[in-house]
Backbone as numpy.savetxt, mean C-alpha at the origin, in Angstrom:
# Nx Ny Nz CAx CAy CAz Cx Cy Cz
-3.06 -24.08 6.77 -3.35 -24.59 5.45 -2.24 -24.16 4.50
-1.82 -25.04 3.67 -0.82 -24.74 2.65 -1.51 -24.74 1.30
-1.19 -23.73 0.50 -1.78 -23.59 -0.83 -0.66 -23.34 -1.81
-0.63 -24.09 -2.88 0.38 -23.90 -3.93 -0.33 -23.51 -5.21
0.15 -22.43 -5.84 -0.42 -21.99 -7.11 0.69 -21.64 -8.08
0.40 -21.77 -9.35 1.33 -21.37 -10.40 0.99 -19.95 -10.82
1.95 -19.05 -10.71 1.75 -17.66 -11.08 2.41 -17.38 -12.42
1.79 -16.54 -13.23 2.49 -16.07 -14.42 3.78 -15.37 -13.99
4.83 -15.52 -14.75 6.14 -14.97 -14.38 6.08 -13.47 -14.09
5.33 -12.74 -14.91 5.23 -11.29 -14.72 4.59 -10.95 -13.37
3.55 -11.66 -12.99 2.89 -11.43 -11.71 3.80 -11.80 -10.55
4.51 -12.90 -10.69 5.46 -13.31 -9.64 6.51 -12.23 -9.43
7.07 -11.72 -10.51 8.09 -10.68 -10.43 7.55 -9.44 -9.73
6.33 -9.05 -10.10 5.70 -7.88 -9.48 5.48 -8.09 -7.98
4.97 -9.26 -7.61 4.72 -9.55 -6.20 6.02 -9.60 -5.39
7.04 -10.23 -5.95 8.33 -10.33 -5.26 8.90 -8.93 -5.03
8.82 -8.08 -6.05 9.33 -6.71 -5.93 8.58 -5.94 -4.85
7.25 -6.04 -4.86 6.46 -5.35 -3.86 6.78 -5.86 -2.45
6.93 -7.17 -2.31 7.25 -7.76 -1.01 8.60 -7.26 -0.52
9.59 -7.26 -1.41 10.93 -6.80 -1.03 10.89 -5.33 -0.61
10.12 -4.51 -1.31 10.02 -3.09 -0.96 9.44 -2.89 0.43
8.62 -3.83 0.87 8.02 -3.75 2.20 8.80 -4.54 3.23
9.88 -5.19 2.81 10.68 -5.98 3.74 10.00 -7.26 4.18
9.16 -7.81 3.31 8.42 -9.03 3.62 8.82 -10.16 2.69
8.59 -11.37 3.14 8.77 -12.52 2.24 7.57 -12.54 1.30
7.70 -13.28 0.21 6.60 -13.40 -0.73 5.37 -14.00 -0.04
5.59 -14.99 0.80 4.47 -15.63 1.52 3.76 -14.63 2.44
4.54 -13.86 3.20 3.95 -12.87 4.12 3.15 -11.83 3.35
3.73 -11.35 2.25 3.08 -10.32 1.46 1.79 -10.85 0.83
1.84 -12.05 0.30 0.66 -12.65 -0.32 -0.45 -12.83 0.71
-0.08 -13.26 1.90 -1.07 -13.42 2.97 -1.70 -12.07 3.30
-0.89 -11.02 3.36 -1.44 -9.68 3.62 -2.43 -9.27 2.54
-2.08 -9.54 1.28 -2.97 -9.19 0.18 -4.31 -9.92 0.31
-4.27 -11.17 0.67 -5.50 -11.94 0.84 -6.32 -11.43 2.02
-5.65 -11.04 3.08 -6.36 -10.51 4.24 -7.00 -9.16 3.93
-6.31 -8.34 3.17 -6.84 -7.03 2.80 -8.07 -7.18 1.92
-8.11 -8.20 1.10 -9.24 -8.45 0.23 -10.54 -8.52 1.03
-10.47 -9.10 2.23 -11.65 -9.20 3.09 -12.16 -7.83 3.48
-11.25 -6.88 3.61 -11.62 -5.54 4.08 -12.01 -4.60 2.95
-11.91 -5.07 1.72 -12.13 -4.19 0.57 -13.51 -3.54 0.59
-14.51 -4.23 1.11 -15.84 -3.67 1.14 -16.05 -2.66 2.26
-15.11 -2.58 3.20 -15.23 -1.66 4.33 -14.26 -0.51 4.09
-14.71 0.48 3.35 -13.85 1.60 3.02 -13.90 2.67 4.11
-12.76 3.30 4.38 -12.74 4.37 5.39 -13.63 5.54 4.95
-14.36 6.10 5.90 -15.27 7.22 5.59 -14.72 8.55 6.10
-13.80 8.52 7.04 -13.24 9.76 7.59 -11.72 9.64 7.60
-11.06 10.75 7.86 -9.61 10.74 7.99 -9.16 9.84 9.13
-9.92 9.85 10.22 -9.59 8.99 11.37 -9.68 7.52 10.97
-10.73 7.16 10.20 -10.87 5.78 9.71 -9.67 5.39 8.85
-9.24 6.32 8.01 -8.12 6.05 7.12 -6.83 5.82 7.89
-6.55 6.68 8.87 -5.34 6.53 9.68 -5.40 5.23 10.48
-6.57 4.89 11.00 -6.74 3.63 11.73 -6.42 2.45 10.82
-6.92 2.51 9.60 -6.63 1.45 8.61 -5.13 1.38 8.34
-4.49 2.53 8.11 -3.06 2.55 7.84 -2.27 1.93 8.99
-2.66 2.26 10.22 -1.97 1.69 11.40 -2.18 0.18 11.46
-3.41 -0.25 11.25 -3.73 -1.68 11.32 -2.93 -2.47 10.27
-2.72 -1.89 9.10 -2.01 -2.56 8.02 -0.50 -2.29 8.05
-0.03 -1.64 9.12 1.39 -1.32 9.28 1.95 -0.51 8.11
1.17 0.45 7.63 1.60 1.28 6.51 2.27 2.57 6.95
2.01 2.99 8.17 2.62 4.23 8.66 4.10 3.97 8.91
4.92 4.86 8.34 6.36 4.72 8.49 7.02 3.91 7.39
6.26 3.53 6.36 6.84 2.73 5.28 7.51 3.59 4.21
7.44 4.90 4.37 8.08 5.81 3.40 9.08 6.70 4.12
10.20 6.12 4.60 11.16 6.91 5.38 11.82 8.02 4.57
11.75 7.95 3.25 12.36 9.00 2.43 11.56 10.30 2.47
10.33 10.26 3.02 9.51 11.46 3.15 9.72 12.02 4.56
10.58 13.02 4.63 10.93 13.59 5.94 9.88 14.57 6.44
9.23 15.28 5.53 8.24 16.30 5.90 6.92 15.97 5.22
6.05 15.25 5.91 4.79 14.80 5.32 3.90 15.93 4.81
3.70 17.00 5.59 2.85 18.09 5.08 3.41 18.71 3.79
4.72 18.90 3.73 5.33 19.47 2.52 5.16 18.51 1.34
5.32 17.23 1.59 5.14 16.23 0.54 3.70 16.25 0.04
2.74 16.32 0.95 1.32 16.36 0.57 1.02 17.61 -0.25
1.58 18.75 0.16 1.38 19.98 -0.62 1.92 19.83 -2.03
3.10 19.22 -2.15 3.70 19.00 -3.46 2.83 18.11 -4.34
2.29 17.05 -3.76 1.40 16.17 -4.53 0.14 16.92 -4.98
-0.41 17.72 -4.07 -1.61 18.49 -4.39 -1.32 19.47 -5.53
-0.17 20.14 -5.47 0.20 21.09 -6.51 0.39 20.38 -7.86
1.00 19.21 -7.85 1.17 18.44 -9.09 -0.19 18.08 -9.69
-1.12 17.65 -8.85 -2.46 17.28 -9.31 -3.17 18.49 -9.90
-3.03 19.64 -9.25 -3.68 20.86 -9.77 -3.10 21.25 -11.12
-1.80 21.12 -11.29 -1.18 21.45 -12.57 -1.67 20.51 -13.67
-1.86 19.23 -13.35 -2.34 18.27 -14.35 -3.77 18.61 -14.77
-4.56 19.10 -13.83 -5.95 19.45 -14.15 -6.04 20.81 -14.82
-4.95 21.54 -14.83 -4.95 22.88 -15.42 -5.61 23.91 -14.53
-5.67 23.61 -13.23 -6.32 24.54 -12.28 -5.42 25.69 -11.93
């Protein structure tokens, strides 16, 4: 099925940028967004569910600039604690 829609320029720019960051065409990225919408009601309940979801959506390995995942996670946690004043 082919579907043509008119997008506001700002939304188009945002989608194109996101697609490029993932190495996808605008069509591929838009299709992924629509497919993910179906899964929105099925939220992961455990860490295993979350990793399974990430693998299914090809999200693992999309951040090659993060060489040490545990260290990156610790840094994010520390930033969040500082924002909360903990």
